[in-house]
C-alpha positions in Angstrom: 24.3 9.8 28.6 25.8 7.3 26.1 23.9 4.5 27.9 20.6 6.4 27.5 21.3 6.9 23.8 22.2 3.2 23.4 19.0 2.2 25.2 16.9 4.4 22.9 18.6 3.1 19.8 18.0 -0.5 21.0 14.3 0.2 21.6 14.0 1.7 18.1 15.7 -1.3 16.6 13.4 -3.6 18.5 10.3 -1.7 17.4 11.5 -1.7 13.8 12.0 -5.5 13.9 8.5 -5.9 15.5 7.0 -3.7 12.8 8.8 -5.6 10.0 7.4 -8.9 11.5 3.9 -7.5 11.5 4.3 -6.4 7.8 5.5 -9.9 6.9 2.6 -11.5 8.8 0.2 -9.3 6.9 1.8 -10.2 3.6 1.5 -13.9 4.4 -2.2 -13.5 5.4 -2.9 -11.5 2.2 -1.1 -14.1 0.0 -3.0 -16.9 1.7 -6.3 -15.1 1.1 -5.4 -14.6 -2.6 -4.5 -18.3 -2.9 -7.8 -19.3 -1.3 -9.8 -17.5 -4.0 -11.0 -19.3 -7.1 -9.3 -18.1 -10.4 -12.6 -16.4 -11.3 -12.6 -14.5 -8.0 -8.9 -13.6 -8.4 -9.7 -12.2 -11.8 -12.6 -10.2 -10.4 -10.4 -8.8 -7.6 -7.7 -8.0 -10.2 -10.1 -6.2 -12.5 -11.7 -4.3 -9.6 -8.4 -3.1 -8.1 -6.7 -2.2 -11.4 -9.6 -0.3 -12.8 -9.7 1.8 -9.6 -6.0 2.5 -9.8 -6.4 3.6 -13.4 -9.3 5.8 -12.5 -7.5 7.4 -9.6 -4.0 7.7 -11.1 -4.6 8.3 -14.8 -8.1 9.6 -15.2 -8.5 11.7 -12.0 -4.7 12.2 -11.5 -5.3 12.1 -7.8 -2.9 12.1 -4.9 -2.1 9.0 -3.0 -4.7 9.9 -0.3 -7.3 10.8 -3.0 -7.1 7.4 -4.6 -7.3 5.6 -1.2 -10.1 7.6 0.2 -12.1 8.8 -2.8 -11.7 6.1 -5.4 -11.4 3.0 -3.2 -13.6 4.5 -0.4 -11.2 3.5 2.4 -10.6 5.3 5.6 -7.3 6.5 7.1 -6.5 3.0 8.3 -5.6 2.1 4.7 -2.8 4.6 4.5 -0.1 2.3 6.1 -1.4 -0.8 4.3 -1.1 1.1 1.0 2.5 1.9 1.9 3.2 -1.7 3.0 1.8 -3.3 -0.2 3.7 -0.9 -2.5 0.9 1.3 -3.7 2.5 4.5 -2.5 5.7 3.5 -4.4 3.6 2.8 -7.5 1.8 6.1 -7.1 5.1 8.0 -6.8 6.6 6.2 -9.7 4.0 7.3 -12.2 5.4 10.5 -13.8 3.0 13.4 -14.3 3.5 13.3 -18.1 2.3 9.7 -18.1 -0.8 10.7 -16.2 -1.4 13.5 -18.6 -1.2 11.1 -21.6 -4.4 9.5 -20.5 -6.4 12.7 -21.1 
């Protein structure tokens, strides 16, 4: 029984490491994409993303999924990416009283 538990724990550890490696690879790809943009395109991307976050978070006071799906127009495949890039943490860090201040 102990050996089975150790095998399961090792598999979980291996999968966690693989997942972390994929997250790091995705981050590196996104950073390389960002650096490949001209300053003008970086500013356009920045404006586009921030204005959508402000709309979804402060104006609409939407949930994490609401912002991803209704404001950005993404499908469910964006859910994990939003977590990996920190958007869920940002969403959860905005207190309701700050959201209400935008009304």
